[in-house]
N, C-alpha and C positions, 0 to 999 in steps of 0.2 A: 504494500500500500504506500501511499504518499508519505514522505518523510518530513514534510514541513510541519512545524509545531502549530497546533490549532486546526490544521487542515487534514489531519489523519482520520480516514474513515474507518470505523470499527464496527464489529458485529454487536448484536444486543448483549451477548454474554460478556464480551470484553468491556462494553460500556458500563454495564451493571457492576462488574468487578472493580472497574476504575473509580466509579462514583462511590461505591461502598468503601474502598480503601481510602479515598480522599476524605470521606465523612469520618471514618474511624480515626484517621490521623488527626483531623481537626478537633474532634470531640475529646480524644485522649490528650492532645496537647493543651487544649483549653482547660480540661480538668486538672492536669498537672500544674498549670500556671496558677489557677485559682487556689489549689491546694498549697502550692509553694508560698503564695502571697499570704494566705491565712496563717500558715505555719510561721512565717516571718513575723507577722503582726503579733501572734501569740507569744513568740520568743521575746519581742520587744516589751510586751506587757509584763512578762515574767521577769525580764531584766529590771524593770522599774520596781517590781515588788521585791525582788531579791536584793536590789541595791539599797533599799530602805531598811532591810533586816540584816544586821551585821553577823548574826549567828550562823547563817547558812551560806555565806559569801564564797568560801573556798571551793566547795564541791559543786555548788550550783552554777558557777560561771563556766566550769568545764563542760557540764551537761548542756547548758544553754548554747555554748559555742558549737558543740557537736550537732545539736539540733538545728542550729542556724545554718551550718554548712549543708546538712541534709536537705533543708528546705530550699536553699539556693540551688543545689544540684537538681532538685525536682523542677524548679522554675526554669532552669536552663534546658533541661530535657523537654519540657513542655513547649518552650519556644522553638526548639529544633523540630519537633513534631508538627507544630503549626506551620512552620516554613515549608516543610516537606509536603504537607497537605495542600498548601497554596500553589506550589510549583507543579504538582502532579497534573499531567495532561490527560484528560478523560477522552479526548478525541471527539469526533462528530459521529453520531449514530447513523449508520447506513440505513437509509429509507428509500422508498420508491422515488421520492422527490429529488434525491441527490445521487442516484446511481449513475447519472451521466458524468459525474466527476471521478468515478472509479476508473483507474487506468485500464486500457485494453488488455494488458498482460495479466490482470487480476480478474478478468471476466471471461466466462466461456462463451456466452451468447448475449448479444445486445437485444434490448427490447425493441419492439416494432413501433413505428410511428403510425401505422395503419389503424383505422377504426377496428373495434373488436369484431365486427361482423366480417371484415375482410381478412382478419389475421389467420383464419384456418386455411385459407388458400395460399398464404404466403409461406415461403420456405425460410427456415431459420438458418442464418449464416454465422460463421465464426466471428468473434469480436475483433480478432487481429487481422489486419489486411494482409493480403498475399497468400492466404491459405484457401485456395480455391478447391472445391470438391465437385464432382459431378452431381447434378440435381438428384439422381437416384439414391445417393448416399446421405442426403440432407434430411433432417427431421421436419415433420409437419406438426404444427400446434394442434392438439386435439383436446376436446372436452370429454368428461365422463370418466368411466372406470378404466384404469390402466390395463386391467387383466382382460378386458373384453376384446374380442378379435373382430376385425372389420368384415 
């Protein structure tokens, strides 16, 4: 498929997986950022409380320092996940409206421009130019059960 960012046509499965991954990264990153900020805020409140009580100062500062580092790491990981989610290219879902943008090398048969009533009489040709076949070997568009014999 096309390699240009934002112009990549993808199947429904690829699109759903990409959107799901993007959502998961964004929600996880946001959760970690919020958790990191709440943790840092609680550490600051605890620092104010511990700073006013001189009996627990020695051991409390080491615990608060460790907790603060842990919350900062969570905040940093959350920011990284948010950036990855933002950069992830979901591509453009391949639909009937944009099949004309699909390169000929990725398509076996091109759609017909003829009205639906005339399509049964029209022979299907390969999408890639230069691949000529005798009319007897080409397929005809049919409606109905595939197993039925003419």
